[in-house]
C-alpha positions as CSV (number, residue, x, y, z in Angstrom):
1,M,9.2,10.8,-22.1
2,I,11.2,9.5,-19.1
3,V,14.7,11.0,-18.6
4,A,17.5,10.1,-16.4
5,T,18.7,12.9,-14.0
6,A,21.7,13.2,-11.8
7,D,19.9,11.5,-8.9
8,G,16.9,9.8,-10.4
9,V,14.4,10.4,-13.1
10,A,12.1,13.0,-14.4
11,F,9.0,12.5,-16.5
12,D,5.6,14.0,-17.5
13,V,2.3,13.1,-15.8
14,R,-1.2,13.6,-16.9
15,V,-3.3,13.7,-13.7
16,I,-6.9,12.7,-13.8
17,P,-8.6,13.8,-10.6
18,R,-11.8,12.3,-8.9
19,A,-11.3,9.0,-10.2
20,R,-12.8,5.9,-8.6
21,R,-9.3,4.9,-7.4
22,S,-5.8,6.0,-7.6
23,E,-3.9,4.1,-10.3
24,I,-1.4,4.3,-13.0
25,G,-3.5,4.3,-16.2
26,G,-0.8,3.9,-18.8
27,E,0.8,6.4,-21.3
28,R,-0.9,9.0,-23.4
29,D,0.9,11.9,-25.7
30,G,4.2,11.4,-24.1
31,A,3.1,11.3,-20.4
32,L,2.3,8.9,-17.8
33,V,-1.4,8.8,-17.1
34,V,-2.3,8.9,-13.3
35,R,-5.8,8.6,-11.9
36,V,-6.2,9.9,-8.3
37,A,-9.2,9.7,-6.1
38,A,-8.7,13.0,-4.7
39,P,-10.3,16.2,-5.9
40,P,-8.1,19.0,-7.5
41,V,-8.8,21.2,-4.4
42,E,-6.1,22.9,-2.1
43,G,-3.3,20.4,-3.4
44,A,-5.2,17.2,-2.5
45,A,-4.6,15.8,-6.0
46,N,-0.9,16.6,-5.8
47,D,-0.6,15.1,-2.4
48,A,-2.5,12.0,-3.7
49,L,-0.1,11.7,-6.8
50,I,3.0,11.9,-4.4
51,E,1.6,9.3,-2.2
52,L,0.8,7.0,-5.1
53,F,4.3,7.1,-6.5
54,S,5.8,6.9,-3.0
55,S,3.8,3.7,-2.2
56,L,4.4,2.1,-5.8
57,L,8.2,2.8,-5.9
58,R,8.7,2.4,-2.3
59,V,10.6,5.7,-1.8
60,P,10.1,8.5,0.9
61,R,7.6,11.3,-0.1
62,R,10.4,13.8,0.2
63,A,12.1,12.1,-2.9
64,I,9.3,13.1,-5.1
65,T,9.0,16.6,-6.5
66,I,6.4,18.4,-8.8
67,V,9.0,20.4,-11.0
68,S,6.3,22.1,-13.0
69,G,2.5,22.1,-13.5
70,E,1.4,22.1,-9.9
71,R,-1.8,23.8,-10.7
72,G,-2.5,21.9,-13.9
73,R,-3.5,18.6,-15.0
74,R,0.1,18.2,-16.9
75,K,2.9,18.0,-14.6
76,R,6.7,17.4,-14.6
77,V,7.6,15.1,-11.8
78,A,11.1,14.2,-10.5
79,I,11.9,11.3,-8.3
80,S,15.3,10.8,-6.7
81,G,16.7,7.3,-5.9
82,V,14.8,5.7,-8.8
83,A,16.1,4.2,-12.1
84,I,14.2,4.6,-15.4
85,D,13.6,0.6,-15.3
86,A,11.3,1.3,-12.3
87,I,9.0,3.7,-14.3
88,H,9.0,1.4,-17.2
89,A,7.9,-1.4,-14.8
90,L,5.0,0.7,-13.7
91,L,4.0,1.0,-17.3
92,R,4.3,-2.5,-17.9
93,D,2.1,-3.2,-14.8
94,A,-0.5,-0.8,-15.9
95,G,-0.7,-2.1,-19.3
96,A,-1.3,-5.7,-17.8
97,G,-4.3,-4.2,-15.8
98,G,-2.6,-3.5,-12.6
Protein backbone atom coordinates (compact mmCIF):
# COMPACT_ATOMS: atom_id res chain seq x y z
CA MET A 1 0.00 0.00 0.00
CA ILE A 2 2.62 2.57 1.05
CA VAL A 3 5.79 2.77 -1.03
CA ALA A 4 8.92 4.82 -0.57
CA THR A 5 9.81 7.19 -3.40
CA ALA A 6 13.00 9.12 -4.09
CA ASP A 7 11.84 12.05 -1.96
CA GLY A 8 9.03 10.70 0.24
CA VAL A 9 6.11 8.29 0.01
CA ALA A 10 3.23 7.38 -2.29
CA PHE A 11 0.04 5.55 -1.37
CA ASP A 12 -3.57 4.98 -2.40
CA VAL A 13 -6.38 6.88 -0.73
CA ARG A 14 -10.12 6.20 -0.70
CA VAL A 15 -11.86 9.55 -0.13
CA ILE A 16 -15.29 9.80 1.45
CA PRO A 17 -16.62 13.33 0.88
CA ARG A 18 -19.33 15.15 2.87
CA ALA A 19 -18.33 13.51 6.13
CA ARG A 20 -19.19 14.98 9.50
CA ARG A 21 -15.52 15.92 9.96
CA SER A 22 -12.23 15.43 8.15
CA GLU A 23 -10.23 12.51 9.53
CA ILE A 24 -8.24 9.37 8.74
CA GLY A 25 -10.59 6.39 8.86
CA GLY A 26 -8.14 3.49 8.77
CA GLU A 27 -7.35 1.19 5.85
CA ARG A 28 -9.57 -0.69 3.41
CA ASP A 29 -8.69 -2.73 0.32
CA GLY A 30 -5.09 -1.52 0.28
CA ALA A 31 -5.99 2.16 0.52
CA LEU A 32 -5.98 4.69 3.34
CA VAL A 33 -9.59 5.73 4.05
CA VAL A 34 -9.92 9.48 4.47
CA ARG A 35 -13.16 11.23 5.33
CA VAL A 36 -13.39 14.90 4.35
CA ALA A 37 -16.11 17.36 5.29
CA ALA A 38 -15.98 19.09 1.90
CA PRO A 39 -18.25 18.09 -0.99
CA PRO A 40 -16.77 16.63 -4.20
CA VAL A 41 -17.44 19.87 -6.09
CA GLU A 42 -14.90 22.05 -7.93
CA GLY A 43 -11.93 20.38 -6.24
CA ALA A 44 -13.11 21.14 -2.69
CA ALA A 45 -12.66 17.53 -1.53
CA ASN A 46 -9.15 17.40 -3.04
CA ASP A 47 -8.25 20.64 -1.27
CA ALA A 48 -9.60 19.28 2.01
CA LEU A 49 -7.59 16.06 1.53
CA ILE A 50 -4.37 18.02 0.93
CA GLU A 51 -5.07 20.30 3.89
CA LEU A 52 -5.70 17.33 6.20
CA PHE A 53 -2.42 15.61 5.25
CA SER A 54 -0.58 18.92 5.48
CA SER A 55 -1.75 19.56 9.02
CA LEU A 56 -1.41 15.96 10.28
CA LEU A 57 2.07 15.45 8.85
CA ARG A 58 3.23 19.05 9.35
CA VAL A 59 4.38 19.47 5.76
CA PRO A 60 3.62 22.35 3.39
CA ARG A 61 0.70 21.90 1.00
CA ARG A 62 3.12 22.09 -1.95
CA ALA A 63 4.75 18.84 -0.75
CA ILE A 64 1.51 16.93 -1.41
CA THR A 65 0.50 15.87 -4.91
CA ILE A 66 -2.51 13.93 -6.16
CA VAL A 67 -0.75 11.76 -8.72
CA SER A 68 -3.87 10.09 -10.14
CA GLY A 69 -7.59 9.86 -9.54
CA GLU A 70 -8.14 13.57 -9.12
CA ARG A 71 -11.79 13.26 -10.17
CA GLY A 72 -12.57 9.95 -8.46
CA ARG A 73 -12.85 8.63 -4.93
CA ARG A 74 -9.77 6.42 -5.30
CA LYS A 75 -6.60 8.49 -5.57
CA ARG A 76 -2.84 8.04 -5.58
CA VAL A 77 -1.13 10.59 -3.35
CA ALA A 78 2.58 11.42 -3.16
CA ILE A 79 4.07 13.35 -0.27
CA SER A 80 7.66 14.56 -0.33
CA GLY A 81 9.72 14.93 2.81
CA VAL A 82 7.84 12.21 4.72
CA ALA A 83 8.97 8.73 5.75
CA ILE A 84 6.80 5.60 5.58
CA ASP A 85 6.80 5.52 9.39
CA ALA A 86 4.79 8.76 9.49
CA ILE A 87 2.00 7.20 7.41
CA HIS A 88 2.02 4.06 9.56
CA ALA A 89 1.68 6.33 12.62
CA LEU A 90 -1.41 7.95 11.07
CA LEU A 91 -2.93 4.50 10.62
CA ARG A 92 -2.11 3.52 14.21
CA ASP A 93 -3.66 6.73 15.50
CA ALA A 94 -6.78 6.17 13.38
CA GLY A 95 -7.07 2.65 14.75
CA ALA A 96 -6.88 4.04 18.28
CA GLY A 97 -9.90 6.23 17.53
CA GLY A 98 -8.09 9.45 16.70
